[in-house]
Structure formats: C-alpha cells, structure tokens
C-alpha positions in Angstrom: -9.8 17.0 36.7 -10.3 20.7 37.3 -13.6 22.4 36.7 -13.5 25.8 35.0 -15.8 28.3 33.2 -15.4 29.2 29.6 -14.0 32.7 29.3 -14.6 32.8 25.5 -14.9 30.5 22.6 -14.8 31.6 18.9 -16.7 28.9 16.9 -15.5 30.3 13.6 -11.8 30.0 14.6 -12.4 26.8 16.6 -10.8 27.7 19.9 -11.1 29.6 23.1 -10.0 29.7 26.7 -11.4 28.3 30.0 -10.5 29.5 33.5 -8.4 27.2 35.6 -8.9 27.8 39.3 -5.6 28.8 40.9 -3.7 28.7 37.7 -3.5 30.3 34.3 -6.2 30.0 31.7 -6.3 26.9 29.5 -6.5 26.8 25.7 -9.4 24.7 24.4 -9.4 23.7 20.7 -12.4 22.4 18.8 -10.6 19.1 18.4 -10.9 18.2 22.1 -14.6 18.9 22.4 -16.9 15.9 23.0 -18.7 14.3 20.1 -21.7 16.3 19.1 -20.4 19.6 20.7 -19.4 22.2 18.2 -18.8 25.1 20.4 -18.7 26.4 24.0 -20.5 29.3 25.4 -19.1 32.0 27.7 -19.8 31.1 31.4 -20.5 27.4 30.6 -18.9 25.0 33.2 -16.6 22.3 31.9 -14.4 19.6 33.4 -11.1 19.1 31.6 -7.6 17.5 31.7 -4.8 19.6 30.5 -1.0 19.5 29.8 1.7 22.1 29.3 2.1 23.1 25.7 4.6 25.4 24.0 2.3 28.4 24.5 0.8 27.4 27.8 -1.6 24.9 29.2 -3.8 23.1 26.6 -6.9 21.0 27.3 -6.6 17.4 26.3 -10.1 16.1 27.2 -13.3 18.1 27.9 -16.5 17.1 29.6 -19.3 19.6 29.4 -21.1 20.1 32.7 -23.7 22.8 31.8 -25.9 23.0 28.8 -25.2 26.2 26.8 -27.3 29.2 27.9 -28.2 31.2 24.8 -29.8 34.5 25.2 -32.9 35.1 23.2 -33.6 38.5 21.8 -35.9 40.5 24.0 -37.6 42.2 21.0 -39.3 41.0 17.9 -37.6 42.0 14.6 -40.4 44.5 13.8 -39.8 46.2 17.2 -36.0 46.3 16.6 -36.6 47.7 13.1 -38.7 50.5 14.6 -36.1 51.2 17.3 -33.4 51.5 14.6 -35.5 53.9 12.6 -36.1 56.0 15.7 -32.5 56.1 16.8 -31.3 57.0 13.3 -33.7 60.0 13.3 -32.5 60.9 16.8 -28.9 60.8 15.7 -29.6 62.8 12.6 -31.6 65.5 14.4 -30.0 65.8 17.8 -26.5 64.4 17.8 -25.0 64.9 14.3 -25.7 68.7 14.1 -24.1 69.3 17.5 -21.1 67.2 16.5 -20.8 69.1 13.2 -20.5 72.3 15.2 -17.5 70.9 17.0 -19.2 70.1 20.3 -20.5 67.0 22.0 -24.2 66.7 22.7 -25.5 67.4 26.2 -24.7 64.7 28.8 -28.4 63.7 29.1 -28.9 63.2 25.4 -25.6 61.3 25.1 -26.5 58.9 27.8 -30.0 58.3 26.3 -28.6 57.6 22.9 -25.9 55.3 24.3 -28.5 53.4 26.3 -30.6 52.8 23.2 -27.6 51.8 21.1 -26.6 49.3 23.8 -30.1 47.8 23.9 -30.1 47.4 20.1 -26.6 45.9 20.1 -27.5 43.4 22.8 -30.5 42.1 20.7 -28.5 42.0 17.5 -25.7 40.1 19.2 -27.9 37.4 20.7 
C-alpha cells in the first residue's frame, strides 16, 4: 500500500486528494476514512489502497499514520481584536486616501499593511 500526504481535504464537502508517490493524486472520500475519523488535515501522512475510477484513481481503504496537526492561534482574541482595530485605522488613514487619489500607497506602507493582514488571516484561519 502506498503512503502519501494529504494535499487538501474539505470536511464540509467530504472529500480531498492525497499525493501518490510516482503517480497522479488520489481522490479520498469521507466514506473510506477509518471509523472515528471525520476529516484529514493537509500534510497528514496516510497509507491507502486505490483503484482506477472514471475520473482517476480513488482510495478504497485508508489508514491514518499521523495524528492531525492543528495550528493554534498565536494570539488571544483580545489581541486580535486590537490588531483589527489598528489595521482598520491604518487602512482608513494611510491607504484609502491614497487609493482614492488614483495611486497606490508607498511600497513600504503596502508591505507593512500586507504583513499585518496576513498575520490576522493566519490566526483567523486556524
């Protein structure tokens, strides 16, 4: 049985794909997950059997080798709330007026704002 890593898995839709070393990615549906496993996490290693399906290879049996690694938010909700307030003020005072004039903000300002937005998005997504 090949061992692959989960590329992605959408728990709401109930399916995802796992890498298959030396071959094309394999479809994994919720119905082939072991008892007690409701979803897979990106990067998680699994062992699987597969067969050719109409739309490509499909997993028939799955054995989970790694426990899921969930990221925990690096900030407390109060800190994140404060960051959101600060970034909204920054956007309203330094970015929006420049954009309204038909220009982009200075590169330094744009990078700082983008970095802050990525940090907030990372915590919201975990």
